[in-house]
Every structure is written in C-alpha cells, then in structure tokens.
The first five atom37 places (N, CA, C, CB, O) and aatype in JSON, in Angstrom:
{
  "aatype": [12, 7, 10, 13, 3, 9, 13, 11, 11, 11, 11, 19, 6, 10, 16, 6, 6, 5, 10, 1, 17, 2, 11, 12, 17, 3, 10, 17, 19, 6, 7, 11, 19, 3, 15, 14, 13, 15, 6, 10, 12, 6, 18, 5, 15, 5, 19, 2, 2, 7, 7, 8, 3, 5, 18, 13, 16, 2, 19, 6, 2, 16, 7, 3, 10, 5, 11, 6, 12, 15, 0, 10, 6, 5, 9, 10, 15, 6, 11, 10, 2, 15, 2, 10, 11, 1, 0, 18, 11, 0, 18, 10, 19, 10, 6, 6, 11, 6, 7, 3, 6, 11, 0, 6, 6, 16, 10, 6, 5, 4, 3, 3, 19, 13, 18, 6, 2, 6, 6, 6, 9, 2, 5, 0, 10, 11, 6, 18, 0, 15, 11, 10, 6, 5],
  "atom_mask": [
    [1, 1, 1, 1, 1],
    [1, 1, 1, 0, 1],
    [1, 1, 1, 1, 1],
    [1, 1, 1, 1, 1],
    [1, 1, 1, 1, 1],
    [1, 1, 1, 1, 1],
    [1, 1, 1, 1, 1],
    [1, 1, 1, 1, 1],
    [1, 1, 1, 1, 1],
    [1, 1, 1, 1, 1],
    [1, 1, 1, 1, 1],
    [1, 1, 1, 1, 1],
    [1, 1, 1, 1, 1],
    [1, 1, 1, 1, 1],
    [1, 1, 1, 1, 1],
    [1, 1, 1, 1, 1],
    [1, 1, 1, 1, 1],
    [1, 1, 1, 1, 1],
    [1, 1, 1, 1, 1],
    [1, 1, 1, 1, 1],
    [1, 1, 1, 1, 1],
    [1, 1, 1, 1, 1],
    [1, 1, 1, 1, 1],
    [1, 1, 1, 1, 1],
    [1, 1, 1, 1, 1],
    [1, 1, 1, 1, 1],
    [1, 1, 1, 1, 1],
    [1, 1, 1, 1, 1],
    [1, 1, 1, 1, 1],
    [1, 1, 1, 1, 1],
    [1, 1, 1, 0, 1],
    [1, 1, 1, 1, 1],
    [1, 1, 1, 1, 1],
    [1, 1, 1, 1, 1],
    [1, 1, 1, 1, 1],
    [1, 1, 1, 1, 1],
    [1, 1, 1, 1, 1],
    [1, 1, 1, 1, 1],
    [1, 1, 1, 1, 1],
    [1, 1, 1, 1, 1],
    [1, 1, 1, 1, 1],
    [1, 1, 1, 1, 1],
    [1, 1, 1, 1, 1],
    [1, 1, 1, 1, 1],
    [1, 1, 1, 1, 1],
    [1, 1, 1, 1, 1],
    [1, 1, 1, 1, 1],
    [1, 1, 1, 1, 1],
    [1, 1, 1, 1, 1],
    [1, 1, 1, 0, 1],
    [1, 1, 1, 0, 1],
    [1, 1, 1, 1, 1],
    [1, 1, 1, 1, 1],
    [1, 1, 1, 1, 1],
    [1, 1, 1, 1, 1],
    [1, 1, 1, 1, 1],
    [1, 1, 1, 1, 1],
    [1, 1, 1, 1, 1],
    [1, 1, 1, 1, 1],
    [1, 1, 1, 1, 1],
    [1, 1, 1, 1, 1],
    [1, 1, 1, 1, 1],
    [1, 1, 1, 0, 1],
    [1, 1, 1, 1, 1],
    [1, 1, 1, 1, 1],
    [1, 1, 1, 1, 1],
    [1, 1, 1, 1, 1],
    [1, 1, 1, 1, 1],
    [1, 1, 1, 1, 1],
    [1, 1, 1, 1, 1],
    [1, 1, 1, 1, 1],
    [1, 1, 1, 1, 1],
    [1, 1, 1, 1, 1],
    [1, 1, 1, 1, 1],
    [1, 1, 1, 1, 1],
    [1, 1, 1, 1, 1],
    [1, 1, 1, 1, 1],
    [1, 1, 1, 1, 1],
    [1, 1, 1, 1, 1],
    [1, 1, 1, 1, 1],
    [1, 1, 1, 1, 1],
    [1, 1, 1, 1, 1],
    [1, 1, 1, 1, 1],
    [1, 1, 1, 1, 1],
    [1, 1, 1, 1, 1],
    [1, 1, 1, 1, 1],
    [1, 1, 1, 1, 1],
    [1, 1, 1, 1, 1],
    [1, 1, 1, 1, 1],
    [1, 1, 1, 1, 1],
    [1, 1, 1, 1, 1],
    [1, 1, 1, 1, 1],
    [1, 1, 1, 1, 1],
    [1, 1, 1, 1, 1],
    [1, 1, 1, 1, 1],
    [1, 1, 1, 1, 1],
    [1, 1, 1, 1, 1],
    [1, 1, 1, 1, 1],
    [1, 1, 1, 0, 1],
    [1, 1, 1, 1, 1],
    [1, 1, 1, 1, 1],
    [1, 1, 1, 1, 1],
    [1, 1, 1, 1, 1],
    [1, 1, 1, 1, 1],
    [1, 1, 1, 1, 1],
    [1, 1, 1, 1, 1],
    [1, 1, 1, 1, 1],
    [1, 1, 1, 1, 1],
    [1, 1, 1, 1, 1],
    [1, 1, 1, 1, 1],
    [1, 1, 1, 1, 1],
    [1, 1, 1, 1, 1],
    [1, 1, 1, 1, 1],
    [1, 1, 1, 1, 1],
    [1, 1, 1, 1, 1],
    [1, 1, 1, 1, 1],
    [1, 1, 1, 1, 1],
    [1, 1, 1, 1, 1],
    [1, 1, 1, 1, 1],
    [1, 1, 1, 1, 1],
    [1, 1, 1, 1, 1],
    [1, 1, 1, 1, 1],
    [1, 1, 1, 1, 1],
    [1, 1, 1, 1, 1],
    [1, 1, 1, 1, 1],
    [1, 1, 1, 1, 1],
    [1, 1, 1, 1, 1],
    [1, 1, 1, 1, 1],
    [1, 1, 1, 1, 1],
    [1, 1, 1, 1, 1],
    [1, 1, 1, 1, 1],
    [1, 1, 1, 1, 1],
    [1, 1, 1, 1, 1],
    [1, 1, 1, 1, 1]
  ],
  "atom_positions": [
    [[97.33, -51.1, 12.48], [96.39, -52.22, 12.36], [95.0, -51.74, 12.24], [96.48, -53.15, 13.54], [94.56, -50.92, 13.05]],
    [[94.29, -52.18, 11.28], [92.84, -51.79, 11.05], [91.89, -52.54, 11.99], [0.0, 0.0, 0.0], [92.25, -53.48, 12.7]],
    [[90.69, -52.06, 11.94], [89.58, -52.68, 12.77], [89.42, -54.11, 12.41], [88.2, -51.94, 12.56], [89.32, -54.97, 13.29]],
    [[89.4, -54.39, 11.13], [89.22, -55.73, 10.71], [90.27, -56.66, 11.28], [89.21, -55.78, 9.26], [89.94, -57.79, 11.63]],
    [[91.56, -56.22, 11.37], [92.66, -57.06, 11.92], [92.34, -57.31, 13.37], [94.1, -56.37, 11.77], [92.51, -58.44, 13.83]],
    [[91.89, -56.33, 14.09], [91.64, -56.51, 15.52], [90.63, -57.62, 15.64], [91.13, -55.18, 16.21], [90.86, -58.53, 16.44]],
    [[89.5, -57.62, 14.9], [88.5, -58.48, 15.07], [88.95, -59.9, 14.66], [87.35, -58.01, 14.32], [88.59, -60.89, 15.29]],
    [[89.76, -59.94, 13.59], [90.29, -61.1, 13.14], [91.14, -61.74, 14.18], [91.0, -60.88, 11.95], [91.03, -62.97, 14.25]],
    [[91.99, -61.14, 15.03], [92.79, -61.73, 16.05], [92.02, -62.03, 17.28], [93.9, -60.86, 16.37], [92.51, -62.82, 18.08]],
    [[90.84, -61.47, 17.53], [90.11, -61.79, 18.77], [89.35, -63.07, 18.49], [89.12, -60.62, 19.23], [88.55, -63.16, 17.55]],
    [[89.63, -64.03, 19.3], [88.94, -65.34, 19.21], [87.75, -65.24, 20.23], [89.97, -66.61, 19.56], [87.91, -64.9, 21.4]],
    [[86.54, -65.56, 19.69], [85.39, -65.53, 20.55], [85.21, -67.11, 20.98], [84.04, -64.86, 19.75], [85.2, -68.09, 20.24]],
    [[85.1, -67.06, 22.2], [84.75, -68.46, 22.9], [83.18, -68.48, 23.17], [85.61, -68.65, 24.43], [82.58, -67.62, 23.82]],
    [[82.64, -69.53, 22.61], [81.21, -69.66, 22.91], [81.0, -70.38, 24.25], [80.49, -70.41, 21.78], [81.75, -71.28, 24.62]],
    [[79.94, -69.94, 24.94], [79.53, -70.61, 26.3], [79.04, -72.06, 25.93], [78.26, -69.73, 27.12], [78.78, -72.39, 24.77]],
    [[78.96, -72.8, 26.92], [78.39, -74.0, 26.85], [76.87, -74.14, 26.33], [78.53, -74.49, 28.12], [76.43, -75.0, 25.57]],
    [[76.24, -73.11, 26.9], [74.85, -72.95, 26.44], [74.74, -72.62, 24.93], [74.17, -71.84, 27.24], [73.95, -73.2, 24.19]],
    [[75.64, -71.6, 24.49], [75.67, -71.35, 23.02], [75.97, -72.54, 22.19], [76.65, -70.32, 22.7], [75.38, -72.74, 21.13]],
    [[77.0, -73.41, 22.71], [77.37, -74.54, 21.88], [76.18, -75.61, 21.83], [78.69, -75.19, 22.46], [76.0, -76.31, 20.83]],
    [[75.42, -75.68, 22.91], [74.35, -76.61, 22.97], [73.22, -76.1, 22.06], [73.87, -76.81, 24.42], [72.56, -76.86, 21.36]],
    [[73.05, -74.81, 22.12], [71.93, -74.11, 21.13], [72.26, -74.4, 19.76], [71.86, -72.47, 21.26], [71.41, -74.81, 18.98]],
    [[73.6, -74.19, 19.42], [74.0, -74.38, 17.95], [73.88, -75.81, 17.59], [75.48, -73.91, 17.65], [73.52, -76.14, 16.46]],
    [[74.18, -76.7, 18.55], [74.1, -78.25, 18.2], [72.63, -78.57, 17.94], [74.68, -79.24, 19.45], [72.27, -79.28, 17.0]],
    [[71.84, -78.04, 18.8], [70.38, -78.23, 18.57], [70.0, -77.98, 17.29], [69.58, -77.43, 19.38], [69.41, -78.85, 16.63]],
    [[70.32, -76.63, 16.74], [69.79, -76.37, 15.37], [70.46, -77.34, 14.25], [70.08, -74.8, 14.99], [69.84, -77.79, 13.29]],
    [[71.77, -77.57, 14.53], [72.43, -78.53, 13.61], [71.58, -79.91, 13.63], [74.03, -78.79, 14.08], [71.38, -80.51, 12.58]],
    [[71.14, -80.35, 14.77], [70.52, -81.67, 14.75], [69.09, -81.42, 14.07], [70.4, -82.32, 16.28], [68.57, -82.3, 13.38]],
    [[68.52, -80.22, 14.28], [67.16, -80.11, 13.68], [67.3, -80.08, 12.14], [66.39, -78.79, 14.21], [66.44, -80.61, 11.44]],
    [[68.35, -79.49, 11.63], [68.56, -79.53, 10.07], [68.84, -80.94, 9.62], [69.8, -78.59, 9.6], [68.59, -81.25, 8.46]],
    [[69.31, -81.75, 10.41], [69.49, -83.19, 10.09], [68.31, -84.12, 10.39], [70.66, -83.7, 10.84], [68.35, -85.32, 10.14]],
    [[67.21, -83.47, 10.95], [66.03, -84.26, 11.28], [66.26, -85.06, 12.58], [0.0, 0.0, 0.0], [65.6, -86.09, 12.75]],
    [[67.1, -84.67, 13.46], [67.31, -85.49, 14.6], [66.86, -84.92, 15.87], [68.66, -85.81, 14.71], [67.39, -85.34, 16.91]],
    [[65.91, -83.98, 15.93], [65.36, -83.41, 17.12], [64.03, -83.97, 17.52], [65.24, -81.99, 16.97], [63.11, -84.05, 16.71]],
    [[63.93, -84.38, 18.79], [62.76, -84.95, 19.27], [61.49, -84.17, 19.1], [62.94, -85.22, 20.59], [61.52, -82.94, 19.15]],
    [[60.32, -84.87, 18.89], [59.09, -84.23, 18.93], [58.77, -83.88, 20.43], [58.02, -85.12, 18.28], [59.21, -84.62, 21.31]],
    [[58.06, -82.84, 20.74], [57.6, -81.74, 19.98], [58.48, -80.56, 19.71], [56.53, -81.29, 20.58], [58.04, -79.54, 19.18]],
    [[59.75, -80.71, 20.09], [60.74, -79.68, 19.92], [61.05, -79.48, 18.38], [62.03, -80.07, 20.74], [61.23, -78.35, 17.93]],
    [[61.08, -80.45, 17.69], [61.42, -80.31, 16.25], [60.21, -79.48, 15.59], [61.62, -81.82, 15.52], [60.47, -78.56, 14.83]],
    [[59.03, -79.8, 15.88], [57.85, -79.0, 15.37], [57.83, -77.54, 15.9], [56.51, -79.71, 15.79], [57.43, -76.61, 15.19]],
    [[58.24, -77.38, 17.1], [58.47, -76.04, 17.72], [59.35, -75.16, 16.91], [59.07, -76.18, 19.08], [59.09, -74.0, 16.58]],
    [[60.6, -75.93, 16.57], [61.61, -75.22, 15.89], [61.15, -74.85, 14.49], [62.87, -76.02, 15.86], [61.4, -73.74, 14.0]],
    [[60.48, -75.79, 13.85], [59.97, -75.45, 12.45], [58.99, -74.27, 12.58], [59.21, -76.73, 11.75], [59.04, -73.3, 11.81]],
    [[58.12, -74.38, 13.56], [57.14, -73.25, 13.78], [57.7, -71.79, 13.95], [56.36, -73.57, 15.01], [57.27, -70.8, 13.37]],
    [[58.79, -71.85, 14.9], [59.42, -70.63, 15.13], [60.25, -70.14, 13.77], [60.36, -70.81, 16.41], [60.19, -68.98, 13.38]],
    [[60.88, -70.95, 13.22], [61.64, -70.73, 11.92], [60.84, -70.14, 10.84], [62.2, -72.02, 11.39], [61.21, -69.12, 10.25]],
    [[59.64, -70.8, 10.54], [58.75, -70.35, 9.5], [58.11, -69.09, 9.88], [57.73, -71.37, 9.19], [58.04, -68.2, 9.03]],
    [[57.63, -68.91, 11.03], [56.91, -67.69, 11.38], [57.92, -66.49, 11.39], [56.19, -67.86, 12.8], [57.58, -65.4, 10.92]],
    [[59.04, -66.67, 11.89], [60.04, -65.66, 11.83], [60.46, -65.21, 10.37], [61.23, -66.17, 12.58], [60.91, -64.1, 10.08]],
    [[60.25, -66.22, 9.54], [60.73, -65.93, 8.14], [59.59, -65.26, 7.29], [61.22, -67.29, 7.43], [59.89, -64.49, 6.38]],
    [[58.34, -65.55, 7.57], [57.32, -65.06, 6.82], [55.93, -65.02, 7.55], [0.0, 0.0, 0.0], [54.94, -64.82, 6.85]],
    [[55.79, -65.18, 8.73], [54.54, -65.26, 9.35], [53.87, -66.48, 9.38], [0.0, 0.0, 0.0], [54.31, -67.44, 8.74]],
    [[52.81, -66.55, 10.1], [51.87, -67.75, 10.19], [51.49, -68.2, 8.68], [50.47, -67.34, 11.09], [51.55, -69.38, 8.34]],
    [[51.12, -67.22, 7.86], [50.82, -67.56, 6.46], [51.86, -68.66, 5.82], [50.84, -66.21, 5.61], [51.56, -69.73, 5.29]],
    [[53.15, -68.11, 6.01], [54.24, -68.93, 5.39], [54.26, -70.29, 6.11], [55.67, -68.19, 5.51], [54.31, -71.31, 5.44]],
    [[54.22, -70.33, 7.44], [54.25, -71.5, 8.17], [53.24, -72.5, 7.68], [54.06, -71.2, 9.55], [53.59, -73.62, 7.32]],
    [[51.96, -72.11, 7.66], [50.86, -73.02, 7.18], [51.14, -73.44, 5.72], [49.43, -72.3, 7.28], [51.05, -74.64, 5.42]],
    [[51.46, -72.55, 4.82], [51.66, -72.87, 3.51], [52.81, -73.87, 3.32], [51.88, -71.65, 2.77], [52.62, -74.86, 2.61]],
    [[54.02, -73.66, 3.94], [55.09, -74.49, 3.79], [54.88, -75.82, 4.42], [56.24, -73.87, 4.31], [55.22, -76.83, 3.8]],
    [[54.4, -75.91, 5.51], [54.22, -77.21, 6.25], [53.14, -77.97, 5.48], [53.79, -76.99, 7.82], [53.3, -79.17, 5.26]],
    [[52.13, -77.38, 5.08], [51.08, -78.0, 4.24], [51.56, -78.62, 2.96], [50.06, -76.98, 3.9], [51.02, -79.63, 2.52]],
    [[52.59, -78.02, 2.35], [53.05, -78.32, 1.09], [54.23, -79.42, 1.31], [53.53, -76.97, 0.36], [54.51, -80.13, 0.34]],
    [[54.85, -79.58, 2.41], [55.9, -80.38, 2.67], [55.65, -81.52, 3.71], [56.95, -79.56, 3.05], [56.4, -82.49, 3.71]],
    [[54.68, -81.42, 4.56], [54.33, -82.29, 5.64], [52.92, -82.49, 5.99], [0.0, 0.0, 0.0], [51.99, -82.29, 5.2]],
    [[52.79, -82.91, 7.24], [51.38, -83.07, 7.67], [51.06, -81.98, 8.63], [51.11, -84.46, 8.31], [51.47, -82.1, 9.79]],
    [[50.44, -81.03, 8.3], [50.09, -79.7, 9.12], [49.32, -80.11, 10.3], [49.2, -78.61, 8.28], [49.57, -79.55, 11.37]],
    [[48.38, -81.06, 10.22], [47.62, -81.41, 11.33], [48.42, -81.96, 12.4], [46.62, -82.3, 10.97], [48.29, -81.62, 13.57]],
    [[49.27, -82.84, 11.97], [50.24, -83.66, 12.88], [51.19, -82.56, 13.62], [51.22, -84.8, 11.94], [51.4, -82.59, 14.84]],
    [[51.7, -81.66, 12.77], [52.5, -80.62, 13.38], [51.86, -79.8, 14.43], [52.97, -79.75, 12.39], [52.42, -79.49, 15.48]],
    [[50.57, -79.44, 14.08], [49.91, -78.55, 15.05], [49.49, -79.23, 16.26], [48.75, -77.9, 14.46], [49.37, -78.63, 17.33]],
    [[49.24, -80.56, 16.1], [48.91, -81.44, 17.26], [50.18, -81.64, 18.15], [48.36, -82.86, 16.75], [50.09, -81.77, 19.38]],
    [[51.29, -81.67, 17.53], [52.6, -81.73, 18.45], [52.7, -80.32, 19.06], [54.08, -82.12, 17.57], [53.02, -80.27, 20.25]],
    [[52.47, -79.22, 18.45], [52.66, -77.89, 19.09], [51.76, -77.7, 20.29], [52.41, -76.77, 18.08], [52.1, -76.98, 21.23]],
    [[50.49, -78.41, 20.24], [49.61, -78.26, 21.3], [50.17, -78.78, 22.58], [48.39, -78.89, 21.0], [49.78, -78.37, 23.68]],
    [[51.11, -79.71, 22.41], [51.7, -80.32, 23.66], [52.65, -79.43, 24.39], [52.43, -81.59, 23.32], [52.88, -79.59, 25.59]],
    [[53.22, -78.43, 23.64], [54.29, -77.6, 24.19], [54.01, -76.25, 24.31], [55.42, -77.7, 23.47], [54.57, -75.6, 25.19]],
    [[53.16, -75.68, 23.48], [52.8, -74.25, 23.55], [51.99, -73.93, 24.79], [52.0, -73.82, 22.32], [51.27, -74.78, 25.32]],
    [[52.12, -72.7, 25.26], [51.23, -72.22, 26.34], [49.89, -72.07, 25.81], [51.69, -70.91, 26.93], [49.72, -72.1, 24.6]],
    [[48.82, -71.89, 26.72], [47.5, -71.71, 26.33], [47.38, -70.48, 25.31], [46.65, -71.52, 27.6], [46.66, -70.57, 24.31]],
    [[48.05, -69.42, 25.58], [47.97, -68.21, 24.96], [48.55, -68.47, 23.45], [48.77, -67.1, 25.82], [47.93, -68.09, 22.46]],
    [[49.68, -69.11, 23.39], [50.22, -69.3, 22.08], [49.44, -70.34, 21.26], [51.66, -69.71, 22.19], [49.25, -70.2, 20.05]],
    [[49.0, -71.36, 21.95], [48.07, -72.35, 21.37], [46.84, -71.76, 20.81], [47.67, -73.34, 22.37], [46.51, -72.07, 19.67]],
    [[46.13, -70.91, 21.54], [44.9, -70.38, 20.9], [45.34, -69.4, 19.77], [43.95, -69.64, 21.99], [44.6, -69.32, 18.79]],
    [[46.42, -68.67, 19.81], [46.88, -67.77, 18.89], [47.04, -68.59, 17.63], [48.16, -67.07, 19.35], [46.52, -68.27, 16.56]],
    [[47.76, -69.63, 17.81], [47.9, -70.6, 16.55], [46.68, -71.09, 15.89], [48.62, -71.83, 16.93], [46.6, -71.09, 14.66]],
    [[45.69, -71.52, 16.68], [44.5, -71.83, 16.15], [43.63, -70.79, 15.52], [43.85, -72.4, 17.08], [42.86, -71.04, 14.59]],
    [[43.8, -69.47, 16.12], [43.14, -68.31, 15.56], [43.87, -68.04, 14.14], [43.23, -67.03, 16.61], [43.18, -67.8, 13.15]],
    [[45.16, -68.06, 14.07], [45.88, -67.88, 12.8], [45.38, -68.86, 11.86], [47.39, -68.0, 12.94], [45.0, -68.47, 10.75]],
    [[45.32, -70.15, 12.17], [44.88, -71.16, 11.32], [43.53, -70.92, 10.71], [44.89, -72.38, 12.02], [43.36, -71.09, 9.51]],
    [[42.56, -70.53, 11.51], [41.3, -70.22, 11.02], [41.31, -69.1, 10.0], [40.45, -69.89, 12.13], [40.64, -69.19, 8.97]],
    [[42.08, -68.01, 10.26], [42.23, -66.92, 9.23], [42.91, -67.42, 7.97], [43.06, -65.74, 9.8], [42.56, -66.98, 6.87]],
    [[43.92, -68.37, 8.11], [44.52, -68.8, 6.99], [43.58, -69.71, 6.14], [45.75, -69.46, 7.36], [43.67, -69.7, 4.91]],
    [[42.69, -70.47, 6.8], [41.67, -71.2, 5.99], [40.71, -70.37, 5.25], [40.9, -72.07, 6.85], [40.24, -70.73, 4.17]],
    [[40.39, -69.11, 5.89], [39.48, -68.15, 5.18], [40.13, -67.7, 3.98], [39.11, -66.93, 6.03], [39.5, -67.66, 2.92]],
    [[41.39, -67.34, 4.05], [42.2, -66.73, 3.07], [42.4, -67.72, 1.86], [43.55, -66.31, 3.7], [42.47, -67.31, 0.7]],
    [[42.49, -69.09, 2.22], [42.56, -70.15, 1.17], [41.34, -70.08, 0.32], [42.7, -71.57, 1.79], [41.43, -70.26, -0.89]],
    [[40.11, -69.8, 0.92], [38.83, -69.88, 0.15], [38.68, -68.53, -0.46], [37.53, -70.27, 1.05], [38.3, -68.5, -1.63]],
    [[38.92, -67.43, 0.12], [38.63, -66.16, -0.22], [39.84, -65.14, -0.2], [37.6, -65.75, 0.64], [39.91, -64.24, 0.63]],
    [[40.75, -65.37, -1.16], [41.88, -64.54, -1.21], [41.66, -62.97, -1.16], [42.59, -64.89, -2.41], [40.82, -62.44, -1.9]],
    [[42.39, -62.27, -0.32], [42.25, -60.87, -0.22], [41.27, -60.42, 0.82], [0.0, 0.0, 0.0], [40.96, -59.23, 0.92]],
    [[40.77, -61.39, 1.62], [39.94, -61.15, 2.7], [40.71, -60.22, 3.78], [39.5, -62.53, 3.29], [41.68, -60.64, 4.4]],
    [[40.21, -59.0, 3.92], [41.09, -58.0, 4.7], [41.05, -58.28, 6.17], [40.62, -56.51, 4.47], [41.97, -57.94, 6.92]],
    [[39.88, -58.97, 6.61], [39.74, -59.29, 7.96], [40.63, -60.38, 8.36], [38.39, -59.61, 8.25], [41.23, -60.34, 9.43]],
    [[40.76, -61.35, 7.55], [41.51, -62.59, 7.67], [42.92, -62.18, 7.61], [41.15, -63.63, 6.58], [43.71, -62.76, 8.36]],
    [[43.36, -61.27, 6.8], [44.74, -60.78, 6.69], [45.11, -60.13, 7.99], [44.91, -59.78, 5.51], [46.17, -60.39, 8.57]],
    [[44.19, -59.27, 8.44], [44.5, -58.56, 9.62], [44.62, -59.46, 10.84], [43.49, -57.54, 9.84], [45.46, -59.27, 11.71]],
    [[43.76, -60.43, 10.86], [43.88, -61.43, 11.97], [45.21, -62.06, 11.89], [42.77, -62.53, 11.91], [45.92, -62.12, 12.89]],
    [[45.58, -62.53, 10.73], [47.02, -63.18, 10.72], [48.08, -62.28, 11.11], [47.4, -63.7, 9.33], [48.99, -62.73, 11.81]],
    [[48.08, -61.02, 10.76], [49.05, -60.06, 11.16], [48.98, -59.86, 12.78], [48.79, -58.69, 10.36], [50.0, -59.77, 13.46]],
    [[47.8, -59.79, 13.27], [47.58, -59.8, 14.73], [48.27, -60.99, 15.44], [46.06, -59.84, 15.02], [49.02, -60.85, 16.41]],
    [[47.97, -62.19, 14.87], [48.59, -63.45, 15.32], [50.18, -63.48, 15.32], [48.07, -64.56, 14.41], [50.89, -63.9, 16.23]],
    [[50.55, -62.96, 14.17], [52.12, -62.78, 14.09], [52.58, -61.97, 15.15], [52.61, -62.11, 12.77], [53.56, -62.37, 15.77]],
    [[52.02, -60.82, 15.51], [52.4, -59.95, 16.53], [52.35, -60.66, 17.93], [51.52, -58.72, 16.48], [53.28, -60.52, 18.72]],
    [[51.29, -61.4, 18.24], [51.1, -62.11, 19.48], [52.45, -63.14, 19.6], [49.57, -62.93, 19.44], [53.11, -63.3, 20.63]],
    [[52.64, -63.7, 18.49], [53.78, -64.69, 18.43], [55.09, -63.93, 18.86], [53.95, -65.34, 16.91], [55.78, -64.34, 19.79]],
    [[55.41, -62.75, 18.11], [56.6, -62.14, 18.38], [56.69, -61.62, 19.78], [56.8, -61.12, 17.46], [57.77, -61.68, 20.37]],
    [[55.59, -61.09, 20.37], [55.52, -60.63, 21.66], [55.73, -61.68, 22.78], [54.28, -59.99, 21.8], [56.03, -61.37, 23.93]],
    [[55.55, -62.97, 22.36], [55.67, -64.1, 23.34], [56.74, -65.01, 22.91], [54.37, -64.89, 23.5], [56.76, -66.15, 23.37]],
    [[57.63, -64.6, 22.06], [58.51, -65.58, 21.42], [59.56, -66.11, 22.48], [59.25, -64.92, 20.15], [60.17, -67.17, 22.3]],
    [[59.73, -65.34, 23.55], [60.69, -65.59, 24.63], [60.33, -66.98, 25.21], [60.63, -64.42, 25.75], [61.18, -67.79, 25.58]],
    [[59.01, -67.16, 25.26], [58.44, -68.49, 25.82], [59.06, -69.6, 25.07], [56.83, -68.59, 25.68], [59.57, -70.56, 25.64]],
    [[59.0, -69.46, 23.68], [59.38, -70.52, 22.9], [60.87, -70.69, 23.03], [58.95, -70.33, 21.53], [61.31, -71.83, 23.15]],
    [[61.64, -69.7, 23.01], [63.09, -69.74, 23.19], [63.49, -70.37, 24.55], [63.67, -68.31, 23.07], [64.52, -71.03, 24.66]],
    [[62.64, -70.13, 25.58], [62.96, -70.76, 26.8], [62.7, -72.24, 26.79], [62.22, -70.13, 27.87], [63.44, -72.96, 27.47]],
    [[61.72, -72.78, 26.08], [61.54, -74.13, 25.95], [62.65, -74.83, 25.21], [60.3, -74.37, 25.34], [63.11, -75.91, 25.57]],
    [[63.06, -74.17, 24.15], [64.15, -74.66, 23.41], [65.52, -74.63, 24.14], [64.24, -73.9, 22.17], [66.32, -75.56, 24.02]],
    [[65.77, -73.6, 24.85], [66.87, -73.59, 25.72], [66.91, -74.72, 26.66], [66.89, -72.39, 26.42], [67.97, -75.31, 26.88]],
    [[65.75, -75.04, 27.24], [65.82, -76.14, 28.1], [66.0, -77.44, 27.56], [64.77, -76.18, 28.81], [66.66, -78.28, 28.17]],
    [[65.4, -77.7, 26.34], [65.77, -78.89, 25.49], [67.35, -78.88, 25.14], [64.87, -78.88, 24.1], [68.05, -79.87, 25.33]],
    [[67.79, -77.78, 24.66], [69.19, -77.72, 24.22], [70.05, -78.03, 25.45], [69.55, -76.28, 23.59], [71.08, -78.69, 25.29]],
    [[69.7, -77.59, 26.68], [70.55, -77.85, 27.85], [70.72, -79.32, 28.18], [69.99, -77.16, 29.02], [71.6, -79.66, 28.97]],
    [[69.91, -80.19, 27.62], [69.85, -81.55, 27.97], [70.62, -82.43, 26.86], [68.34, -81.96, 28.13], [70.83, -83.63, 27.03]],
    [[71.02, -81.73, 25.75], [71.77, -82.41, 24.72], [73.2, -82.76, 25.19], [71.82, -81.54, 23.46], [73.83, -81.98, 25.91]],
    [[73.69, -83.91, 24.78], [75.11, -84.25, 25.01], [76.01, -83.46, 24.12], [75.38, -85.72, 24.79], [75.72, -83.25, 22.94]],
    [[77.16, -82.99, 24.74], [78.03, -82.22, 23.92], [78.96, -83.12, 23.22], [78.77, -81.2, 24.73], [79.81, -82.67, 22.45]]
  ]
}
C-alpha cells in the first residue's frame, strides 16, 4: 500500500471551529457576511494576495473604498487602523507619482505591520465565525 492510499483511507474530521470558519468564508463569497466583518475579510484577503496596493486598487475599482475603510475603522485596533491610513496615504502618492520610492517603501512597511499583527484579524474573524449557526 502506497502513501497515497494511506492518506486516501484516512478520513479527516473537522472541528466545530473549522466548520464554522469554512462556513464564514462560504458566506463571504456569497456576500452574506455582516459588516464590518465582510470588509475585514476583503481587506485580509486582498492584502494577503498582493499587499495594500492591491487592496486599494481592487476595492477602488469594484466598490466604495471610503465606505470599506470606514467599516474597517470600527473593527481594527488603533495600530492596524493607523497602519491602514498610512498605507492609503502612500498609495495616493503613488497614484500621482508612480515610482515614488519613499511611498513604495512605506507601502511595504505597512504590509509588514499587517502581517506581523494578522493574528488580531484572525481572532476577530474566529469570534464572528463562532457565532454562526451550523
């Protein structure tokens, strides 16, 4: 029996917490997550995919960025909130002056602060997921 066969036979049972976490993301895809958690999930997803620059660009192109950021203010800690605002200022500089090294460096620093504090976001999302009906 090969290794693949062993894995195929082993059935993985998800915990209640994992099931709720998965349900939350399914609901998010369907647009059925409450604000500000929906915006928090969008923020996390976009920054993890391509940094703050991607987040601002994508939300600006598909939605109301100011409304999104306003919702995030309600849920982010002071540290993450000021980081988001700092990243946005750098993003605006790059919109006007592409290739601005200082603004690019600031965005990278803001991405780092996000990643260093991402557990805060995960904790808020875990609390939200724990309240979902199964």
